[in-house]
N, CA, C, O and CB atoms as a CASP TS submission, in Angstrom:
PFRMAT TS
TARGET T0000
AUTHOR 0000-0000-0000
METHOD Language model
MODEL 1
PARENT N/A
ATOM      1  N   MET     1    -178.990-121.944 121.311  1.00  0.00           N
ATOM      2  CA  MET     1    -177.383-122.158 120.733  1.00  0.00           C
ATOM      3  C   MET     1    -176.482-121.296 121.546  1.00  0.00           C
ATOM      4  O   MET     1    -175.457-121.758 122.047  1.00  0.00           O
ATOM      5  CB  MET     1    -177.146-121.682 119.044  1.00  0.00           C
ATOM      6  N   PHE     2    -176.807-120.164 121.676  1.00  0.00           N
ATOM      7  CA  PHE     2    -176.164-119.256 122.039  1.00  0.00           C
ATOM      8  C   PHE     2    -175.931-119.519 123.695  1.00  0.00           C
ATOM      9  O   PHE     2    -174.797-119.338 124.140  1.00  0.00           O
ATOM     10  CB  PHE     2    -176.858-118.027 121.573  1.00  0.00           C
ATOM     11  N   TYR     3    -176.830-119.874 124.443  1.00  0.00           N
ATOM     12  CA  TYR     3    -176.968-120.141 125.723  1.00  0.00           C
ATOM     13  C   TYR     3    -175.986-121.490 126.016  1.00  0.00           C
ATOM     14  O   TYR     3    -175.146-121.666 126.899  1.00  0.00           O
ATOM     15  CB  TYR     3    -178.537-120.317 126.030  1.00  0.00           C
ATOM     16  N   ALA     4    -176.348-122.198 125.131  1.00  0.00           N
ATOM     17  CA  ALA     4    -175.332-123.472 125.213  1.00  0.00           C
ATOM     18  C   ALA     4    -174.249-123.357 125.180  1.00  0.00           C
ATOM     19  O   ALA     4    -173.605-124.040 125.977  1.00  0.00           O
ATOM     20  CB  ALA     4    -175.360-124.328 124.405  1.00  0.00           C
ATOM     21  N   ALA     5    -173.303-122.181 123.980  1.00  0.00           N
ATOM     22  CA  ALA     5    -172.038-121.666 123.809  1.00  0.00           C
ATOM     23  C   ALA     5    -171.688-120.985 125.296  1.00  0.00           C
ATOM     24  O   ALA     5    -170.688-121.348 125.915  1.00  0.00           O
ATOM     25  CB  ALA     5    -172.024-120.610 122.511  1.00  0.00           C
ATOM     26  N   VAL     6    -172.551-120.019 125.787  1.00  0.00           N
ATOM     27  CA  VAL     6    -171.968-119.480 127.069  1.00  0.00           C
ATOM     28  C   VAL     6    -171.959-120.239 128.471  1.00  0.00           C
ATOM     29  O   VAL     6    -171.363-119.945 129.507  1.00  0.00           O
ATOM     30  CB  VAL     6    -172.649-118.293 127.299  1.00  0.00           C
ATOM     31  N   GLY     7    -172.746-121.234 128.202  1.00  0.00           N
ATOM     32  CA  GLY     7    -172.567-122.377 129.502  1.00  0.00           C
ATOM     33  C   GLY     7    -171.336-123.246 129.215  1.00  0.00           C
ATOM     34  O   GLY     7    -170.729-123.732 130.169  1.00  0.00           O
ATOM     35  N   ALA     8    -170.959-123.457 128.035  1.00  0.00           N
ATOM     36  CA  ALA     8    -169.601-124.251 127.821  1.00  0.00           C
ATOM     37  C   ALA     8    -168.442-123.570 127.892  1.00  0.00           C
ATOM     38  O   ALA     8    -167.416-124.185 128.180  1.00  0.00           O
ATOM     39  CB  ALA     8    -169.508-124.870 126.586  1.00  0.00           C
ATOM     40  N   VAL     9    -168.415-122.337 127.669  1.00  0.00           N
ATOM     41  CA  VAL     9    -167.520-121.033 128.081  1.00  0.00           C
ATOM     42  C   VAL     9    -166.985-121.181 129.529  1.00  0.00           C
ATOM     43  O   VAL     9    -165.834-121.257 129.958  1.00  0.00           O
ATOM     44  CB  VAL     9    -168.437-119.587 128.016  1.00  0.00           C
ATOM     45  N   ALA    10    -168.445-121.199 130.271  1.00  0.00           N
ATOM     46  CA  ALA    10    -168.206-120.848 131.745  1.00  0.00           C
ATOM     47  C   ALA    10    -167.924-122.236 132.069  1.00  0.00           C
ATOM     48  O   ALA    10    -166.935-122.392 132.785  1.00  0.00           O
ATOM     49  CB  ALA    10    -169.481-120.096 132.657  1.00  0.00           C
ATOM     50  N   LEU    11    -168.539-123.260 131.726  1.00  0.00           N
ATOM     51  CA  LEU    11    -167.830-124.624 132.365  1.00  0.00           C
ATOM     52  C   LEU    11    -166.359-124.656 132.135  1.00  0.00           C
ATOM     53  O   LEU    11    -165.729-125.017 133.128  1.00  0.00           O
ATOM     54  CB  LEU    11    -168.418-126.025 131.698  1.00  0.00           C
ATOM     55  N   ALA    12    -165.554-124.333 130.942  1.00  0.00           N
ATOM     56  CA  ALA    12    -164.214-124.343 130.506  1.00  0.00           C
ATOM     57  C   ALA    12    -163.785-123.540 131.386  1.00  0.00           C
ATOM     58  O   ALA    12    -162.642-123.935 131.615  1.00  0.00           O
ATOM     59  CB  ALA    12    -163.884-123.987 129.152  1.00  0.00           C
ATOM     60  N   GLU    13    -164.029-122.498 132.136  1.00  0.00           N
ATOM     61  CA  GLU    13    -163.630-121.650 133.288  1.00  0.00           C
ATOM     62  C   GLU    13    -162.972-120.735 132.116  1.00  0.00           C
ATOM     63  O   GLU    13    -161.762-120.636 132.319  1.00  0.00           O
ATOM     64  CB  GLU    13    -162.565-122.377 134.688  1.00  0.00           C
ATOM     65  N   LEU    14    -163.374-120.065 131.004  1.00  0.00           N
ATOM     66  CA  LEU    14    -162.794-119.208 130.553  1.00  0.00           C
ATOM     67  C   LEU    14    -163.330-117.864 130.662  1.00  0.00           C
ATOM     68  O   LEU    14    -162.782-116.787 130.428  1.00  0.00           O
ATOM     69  CB  LEU    14    -162.583-119.551 129.515  1.00  0.00           C
ATOM     70  N   VAL    15    -164.629-118.155 131.105  1.00  0.00           N
ATOM     71  CA  VAL    15    -165.345-116.666 131.938  1.00  0.00           C
ATOM     72  C   VAL    15    -165.815-117.135 133.384  1.00  0.00           C
ATOM     73  O   VAL    15    -165.945-118.316 133.706  1.00  0.00           O
ATOM     74  CB  VAL    15    -166.982-115.942 131.026  1.00  0.00           C
ATOM     75  N   SER    16    -166.032-116.130 134.142  1.00  0.00           N
ATOM     76  CA  SER    16    -166.773-116.786 135.232  1.00  0.00           C
ATOM     77  C   SER    16    -168.050-116.942 134.870  1.00  0.00           C
ATOM     78  O   SER    16    -168.657-116.683 133.831  1.00  0.00           O
ATOM     79  CB  SER    16    -166.741-116.108 136.468  1.00  0.00           C
ATOM     80  N   TRP    17    -168.516-117.647 136.427  1.00  0.00           N
ATOM     81  CA  TRP    17    -170.255-117.714 136.206  1.00  0.00           C
ATOM     82  C   TRP    17    -170.849-116.620 136.340  1.00  0.00           C
ATOM     83  O   TRP    17    -171.922-116.531 135.744  1.00  0.00           O
ATOM     84  CB  TRP    17    -171.057-118.557 137.139  1.00  0.00           C
ATOM     85  N   PRO    18    -170.318-115.258 137.261  1.00  0.00           N
ATOM     86  CA  PRO    18    -171.219-114.625 137.046  1.00  0.00           C
ATOM     87  C   PRO    18    -171.358-113.408 135.856  1.00  0.00           C
ATOM     88  O   PRO    18    -172.258-112.581 135.711  1.00  0.00           O
ATOM     89  CB  PRO    18    -171.368-114.316 138.155  1.00  0.00           C
ATOM     90  N   ALA    19    -170.070-113.631 135.035  1.00  0.00           N
ATOM     91  CA  ALA    19    -170.064-113.223 133.632  1.00  0.00           C
ATOM     92  C   ALA    19    -170.961-113.662 132.986  1.00  0.00           C
ATOM     93  O   ALA    19    -171.770-112.882 132.486  1.00  0.00           O
ATOM     94  CB  ALA    19    -169.062-113.489 132.974  1.00  0.00           C
ATOM     95  N   ALA    20    -171.073-115.004 132.815  1.00  0.00           N
ATOM     96  CA  ALA    20    -172.039-115.870 132.259  1.00  0.00           C
ATOM     97  C   ALA    20    -172.976-115.540 131.838  1.00  0.00           C
ATOM     98  O   ALA    20    -173.351-115.268 130.698  1.00  0.00           O
ATOM     99  CB  ALA    20    -172.400-116.609 132.829  1.00  0.00           C
ATOM    100  N   ALA    21    -173.691-115.552 133.360  1.00  0.00           N
ATOM    101  CA  ALA    21    -174.833-115.137 133.721  1.00  0.00           C
ATOM    102  C   ALA    21    -175.411-113.325 133.138  1.00  0.00           C
ATOM    103  O   ALA    21    -176.497-112.824 132.847  1.00  0.00           O
ATOM    104  CB  ALA    21    -174.647-115.371 135.310  1.00  0.00           C
ATOM    105  N   LEU    22    -174.314-112.953 133.187  1.00  0.00           N
ATOM    106  CA  LEU    22    -174.595-111.304 132.603  1.00  0.00           C
ATOM    107  C   LEU    22    -174.505-111.164 130.935  1.00  0.00           C
ATOM    108  O   LEU    22    -174.490-110.136 130.258  1.00  0.00           O
ATOM    109  CB  LEU    22    -173.248-110.139 133.283  1.00  0.00           C
ATOM    110  N   PHE    23    -174.458-112.355 130.579  1.00  0.00           N
ATOM    111  CA  PHE    23    -173.879-112.591 129.017  1.00  0.00           C
ATOM    112  C   PHE    23    -175.414-112.730 128.652  1.00  0.00           C
ATOM    113  O   PHE    23    -176.131-111.928 128.053  1.00  0.00           O
ATOM    114  CB  PHE    23    -172.644-114.170 128.584  1.00  0.00           C
ATOM    115  N   ALA    24    -175.677-113.812 129.111  1.00  0.00           N
ATOM    116  CA  ALA    24    -177.236-114.552 128.849  1.00  0.00           C
ATOM    117  C   ALA    24    -178.432-113.778 129.385  1.00  0.00           C
ATOM    118  O   ALA    24    -179.518-113.799 128.805  1.00  0.00           O
ATOM    119  CB  ALA    24    -177.363-116.060 129.629  1.00  0.00           C
ATOM    120  N   THR    25    -178.195-113.047 130.581  1.00  0.00           N
ATOM    121  CA  THR    25    -179.057-111.868 130.686  1.00  0.00           C
ATOM    122  C   THR    25    -179.299-110.878 130.079  1.00  0.00           C
ATOM    123  O   THR    25    -180.458-110.486 130.212  1.00  0.00           O
ATOM    124  CB  THR    25    -178.937-111.414 131.406  1.00  0.00           C
ATOM    125  N   GLY    26    -178.463-110.113 129.248  1.00  0.00           N
ATOM    126  CA  GLY    26    -178.323-109.482 128.109  1.00  0.00           C
ATOM    127  C   GLY    26    -178.822-109.779 127.065  1.00  0.00           C
ATOM    128  O   GLY    26    -179.783-109.166 126.599  1.00  0.00           O
ATOM    129  N   HIS    27    -178.213-110.868 126.450  1.00  0.00           N
ATOM    130  CA  HIS    27    -178.637-111.339 125.268  1.00  0.00           C
ATOM    131  C   HIS    27    -180.720-111.660 125.335  1.00  0.00           C
ATOM    132  O   HIS    27    -181.462-111.468 124.372  1.00  0.00           O
ATOM    133  CB  HIS    27    -177.512-112.882 125.053  1.00  0.00           C
ATOM    134  N   ALA    28    -181.082-112.059 126.448  1.00  0.00           N
ATOM    135  CA  ALA    28    -182.161-112.648 126.604  1.00  0.00           C
ATOM    136  C   ALA    28    -183.291-110.957 126.558  1.00  0.00           C
ATOM    137  O   ALA    28    -184.380-110.743 126.026  1.00  0.00           O
ATOM    138  CB  ALA    28    -182.025-113.765 128.168  1.00  0.00           C
ATOM    139  N   LEU    29    -182.410-110.109 127.342  1.00  0.00           N
ATOM    140  CA  LEU    29    -183.213-108.693 127.047  1.00  0.00           C
ATOM    141  C   LEU    29    -183.114-107.930 125.989  1.00  0.00           C
ATOM    142  O   LEU    29    -183.798-106.912 125.876  1.00  0.00           O
ATOM    143  CB  LEU    29    -182.982-107.789 127.891  1.00  0.00           C
ATOM    144  N   HIS    30    -182.152-108.367 124.972  1.00  0.00           N
ATOM    145  CA  HIS    30    -181.647-107.713 123.663  1.00  0.00           C
ATOM    146  C   HIS    30    -183.281-108.503 122.903  1.00  0.00           C
ATOM    147  O   HIS    30    -184.277-107.907 122.494  1.00  0.00           O
ATOM    148  CB  HIS    30    -179.584-108.384 122.940  1.00  0.00           C
ATOM    149  N   GLN    31    -183.034-109.849 122.945  1.00  0.00           N
ATOM    150  CA  GLN    31    -184.218-110.486 122.074  1.00  0.00           C
ATOM    151  C   GLN    31    -185.514-109.889 122.309  1.00  0.00           C
ATOM    152  O   GLN    31    -186.125-109.442 121.338  1.00  0.00           O
ATOM    153  CB  GLN    31    -184.405-111.990 122.346  1.00  0.00           C
ATOM    154  N   ARG    32    -186.232-109.793 123.968  1.00  0.00           N
ATOM    155  CA  ARG    32    -186.997-109.793 124.527  1.00  0.00           C
ATOM    156  C   ARG    32    -187.591-108.059 123.687  1.00  0.00           C
ATOM    157  O   ARG    32    -188.777-107.906 123.395  1.00  0.00           O
ATOM    158  CB  ARG    32    -186.546-110.162 126.070  1.00  0.00           C
ATOM    159  N   ALA    33    -186.777-107.205 123.485  1.00  0.00           N
ATOM    160  CA  ALA    33    -187.090-105.567 123.118  1.00  0.00           C
ATOM    161  C   ALA    33    -187.084-106.105 121.773  1.00  0.00           C
ATOM    162  O   ALA    33    -187.989-105.799 120.997  1.00  0.00           O
ATOM    163  CB  ALA    33    -185.873-104.099 123.545  1.00  0.00           C
ATOM    164  N   ARG    34    -186.091-106.923 121.409  1.00  0.00           N
ATOM    165  CA  ARG    34    -186.336-106.966 119.502  1.00  0.00           C
ATOM    166  C   ARG    34    -187.432-107.237 118.933  1.00  0.00           C
ATOM    167  O   ARG    34    -187.879-106.745 117.897  1.00  0.00           O
ATOM    168  CB  ARG    34    -185.596-107.981 118.716  1.00  0.00           C
ATOM    169  N   ASN    35    -188.124-108.445 119.959  1.00  0.00           N
ATOM    170  CA  ASN    35    -189.456-109.088 119.633  1.00  0.00           C
ATOM    171  C   ASN    35    -190.277-108.245 119.603  1.00  0.00           C
ATOM    172  O   ASN    35    -190.933-108.253 118.562  1.00  0.00           O
ATOM    173  CB  ASN    35    -189.941-110.042 120.426  1.00  0.00           C
ATOM    174  N   VAL    36    -190.669-107.112 120.675  1.00  0.00           N
ATOM    175  CA  VAL    36    -191.526-106.139 120.702  1.00  0.00           C
ATOM    176  C   VAL    36    -191.641-105.406 119.683  1.00  0.00           C
ATOM    177  O   VAL    36    -192.654-105.427 118.984  1.00  0.00           O
ATOM    178  CB  VAL    36    -191.362-105.471 121.569  1.00  0.00           C
ATOM    179  N   THR    37    -190.558-104.601 119.433  1.00  0.00           N
ATOM    180  CA  THR    37    -190.984-103.730 118.387  1.00  0.00           C
ATOM    181  C   THR    37    -191.176-104.391 117.087  1.00  0.00           C
ATOM    182  O   THR    37    -191.848-103.789 116.249  1.00  0.00           O
ATOM    183  CB  THR    37    -190.057-102.672 118.233  1.00  0.00           C
ATOM    184  N   ARG    38    -190.661-105.598 116.784  1.00  0.00           N
ATOM    185  CA  ARG    38    -191.303-106.499 115.995  1.00  0.00           C
ATOM    186  C   ARG    38    -192.406-106.437 115.744  1.00  0.00           C
ATOM    187  O   ARG    38    -192.663-105.874 114.680  1.00  0.00           O
ATOM    188  CB  ARG    38    -191.232-107.458 116.286  1.00  0.00           C
ATOM    189  N   THR    39    -193.441-106.906 116.474  1.00  0.00           N
ATOM    190  CA  THR    39    -194.529-107.352 116.866  1.00  0.00           C
ATOM    191  C   THR    39    -195.620-105.914 117.037  1.00  0.00           C
ATOM    192  O   THR    39    -196.843-106.040 116.986  1.00  0.00           O
ATOM    193  CB  THR    39    -194.185-108.242 118.190  1.00  0.00           C
ATOM    194  N   GLY    40    -195.012-104.736 117.219  1.00  0.00           N
ATOM    195  CA  GLY    40    -195.986-103.492 118.020  1.00  0.00           C
ATOM    196  C   GLY    40    -196.205-103.114 116.774  1.00  0.00           C
ATOM    197  O   GLY    40    -196.125-103.731 115.712  1.00  0.00           O
ATOM    198  N   ALA    41    -196.535-101.859 117.069  1.00  0.00           N
ATOM    199  CA  ALA    41    -197.056-100.687 116.078  1.00  0.00           C
ATOM    200  C   ALA    41    -195.704-100.592 115.092  1.00  0.00           C
ATOM    201  O   ALA    41    -195.822-100.891 113.904  1.00  0.00           O
ATOM    202  CB  ALA    41    -197.464 -98.993 117.000  1.00  0.00           C
ATOM    203  N   THR    42    -194.432-100.167 115.631  1.00  0.00           N
ATOM    204  CA  THR    42    -193.437-100.038 114.845  1.00  0.00           C
ATOM    205  C   THR    42    -193.052-101.338 114.079  1.00  0.00           C
ATOM    206  O   THR    42    -192.129-101.298 113.265  1.00  0.00           O
ATOM    207  CB  THR    42    -192.427 -99.528 115.596  1.00  0.00           C
ATOM    208  N   GLY    43    -193.715-102.456 114.313  1.00  0.00           N
ATOM    209  CA  GLY    43    -193.334-103.498 113.700  1.00  0.00           C
ATOM    210  C   GLY    43    -194.296-103.590 112.081  1.00  0.00           C
ATOM    211  O   GLY    43    -194.022-103.967 110.942  1.00  0.00           O
ATOM    212  N   GLU    44    -195.504-103.023 112.758  1.00  0.00           N
ATOM    213  CA  GLU    44    -196.590-102.934 111.686  1.00  0.00           C
ATOM    214  C   GLU    44    -195.745-101.876 110.610  1.00  0.00           C
ATOM    215  O   GLU    44    -195.464-102.291 109.486  1.00  0.00           O
ATOM    216  CB  GLU    44    -198.269-102.248 112.373  1.00  0.00           C
ATOM    217  N   ALA    45    -195.494-100.955 110.891  1.00  0.00           N
ATOM    218  CA  ALA    45    -195.178 -99.660 110.169  1.00  0.00           C
ATOM    219  C   ALA    45    -194.104-100.041 109.232  1.00  0.00           C
ATOM    220  O   ALA    45    -194.089 -99.843 108.017  1.00  0.00           O
ATOM    221  CB  ALA    45    -194.712 -98.438 111.146  1.00  0.00           C
ATOM    222  N   ARG    46    -192.928-100.794 110.185  1.00  0.00           N
ATOM    223  CA  ARG    46    -192.044-101.290 109.391  1.00  0.00           C
ATOM    224  C   ARG    46    -192.025-102.333 108.018  1.00  0.00           C
ATOM    225  O   ARG    46    -191.337-102.417 107.001  1.00  0.00           O
ATOM    226  CB  ARG    46    -191.466-101.707 110.214  1.00  0.00           C
ATOM    227  N   GLU    47    -193.323-103.157 108.666  1.00  0.00           N
ATOM    228  CA  GLU    47    -193.495-104.050 107.160  1.00  0.00           C
ATOM    229  C   GLU    47    -194.518-103.292 106.036  1.00  0.00           C
ATOM    230  O   GLU    47    -194.543-103.692 104.872  1.00  0.00           O
ATOM    231  CB  GLU    47    -194.290-105.751 107.521  1.00  0.00           C
ATOM    232  N   GLY    48    -195.189-102.389 106.403  1.00  0.00           N
ATOM    233  CA  GLY    48    -195.573-101.528 105.266  1.00  0.00           C
ATOM    234  C   GLY    48    -194.806-100.853 104.651  1.00  0.00           C
ATOM    235  O   GLY    48    -195.020-100.564 103.473  1.00  0.00           O
ATOM    236  N   LEU    49    -193.609-100.402 105.394  1.00  0.00           N
ATOM    237  CA  LEU    49    -192.260-100.018 104.441  1.00  0.00           C
ATOM    238  C   LEU    49    -191.753-100.933 103.826  1.00  0.00           C
ATOM    239  O   LEU    49    -191.346-100.674 102.693  1.00  0.00           O
ATOM    240  CB  LEU    49    -191.122 -99.507 105.064  1.00  0.00           C
ATOM    241  N   ILE    50    -191.636-101.999 104.233  1.00  0.00           N
ATOM    242  CA  ILE    50    -190.794-103.006 103.145  1.00  0.00           C
ATOM    243  C   ILE    50    -192.117-103.262 101.993  1.00  0.00           C
ATOM    244  O   ILE    50    -191.802-103.634 100.862  1.00  0.00           O
ATOM    245  CB  ILE    50    -190.112-104.843 104.052  1.00  0.00           C
ATOM    246  N   GLU    51    -193.128-103.116 102.223  1.00  0.00           N
ATOM    247  CA  GLU    51    -193.964-103.395 101.115  1.00  0.00           C
ATOM    248  C   GLU    51    -193.888-102.541  99.738  1.00  0.00           C
ATOM    249  O   GLU    51    -193.782-102.805  98.540  1.00  0.00           O
ATOM    250  CB  GLU    51    -195.255-103.294 101.634  1.00  0.00           C
ATOM    251  N   ALA    52    -194.016-101.165 100.691  1.00  0.00           N
ATOM    252  CA  ALA    52    -193.617-100.163  99.676  1.00  0.00           C
ATOM    253  C   ALA    52    -192.440-100.183  98.934  1.00  0.00           C
ATOM    254  O   ALA    52    -192.487 -99.794  97.767  1.00  0.00           O
ATOM    255  CB  ALA    52    -193.582 -99.058 100.193  1.00  0.00           C
ATOM    256  N   PHE    53    -191.082-100.687  99.555  1.00  0.00           N
ATOM    257  CA  PHE    53    -190.467-100.638  98.761  1.00  0.00           C
ATOM    258  C   PHE    53    -190.367-101.794  97.643  1.00  0.00           C
ATOM    259  O   PHE    53    -189.764-101.756  96.571  1.00  0.00           O
ATOM    260  CB  PHE    53    -189.606-100.339  99.332  1.00  0.00           C
ATOM    261  N   GLU    54    -191.006-102.660  98.110  1.00  0.00           N
ATOM    262  CA  GLU    54    -191.161-103.898  97.098  1.00  0.00           C
ATOM    263  C   GLU    54    -192.176-103.789  95.900  1.00  0.00           C
ATOM    264  O   GLU    54    -192.218-104.519  94.909  1.00  0.00           O
ATOM    265  CB  GLU    54    -191.630-105.151  97.914  1.00  0.00           C
ATOM    266  N   ASP    55    -192.955-102.756  96.193  1.00  0.00           N
ATOM    267  CA  ASP    55    -193.954-102.617  94.993  1.00  0.00           C
ATOM    268  C   ASP    55    -192.776-101.458  94.009  1.00  0.00           C
ATOM    269  O   ASP    55    -192.810-101.576  92.784  1.00  0.00           O
ATOM    270  CB  ASP    55    -195.890-101.769  95.614  1.00  0.00           C
ATOM    271  N   VAL    56    -192.174-100.804  94.396  1.00  0.00           N
ATOM    272  CA  VAL    56    -191.091 -99.653  93.978  1.00  0.00           C
ATOM    273  C   VAL    56    -190.206-100.496  92.566  1.00  0.00           C
ATOM    274  O   VAL    56    -190.098-100.175  91.383  1.00  0.00           O
ATOM    275  CB  VAL    56    -189.802 -99.218  95.630  1.00  0.00           C
ATOM    276  N   ALA    57    -189.507-102.075  93.614  1.00  0.00           N
ATOM    277  CA  ALA    57    -188.363-102.352  92.703  1.00  0.00           C
ATOM    278  C   ALA    57    -189.554-103.035  91.407  1.00  0.00           C
ATOM    279  O   ALA    57    -189.122-103.455  90.333  1.00  0.00           O
ATOM    280  CB  ALA    57    -186.916-103.637  93.534  1.00  0.00           C
TER
END
């Protein structure tokens, strides 16, 4: 959905194509970094903390 919105804004010429490409690239890199964090060792530790807080509550 985000990429469609960026494309629509670029088609309407509210931002230039290079700026739209920069937005989309930045978004993709952020999503990739976020997914790696959630699935790696840090993600496992995060899940453990969430479970610990659920047990307390």
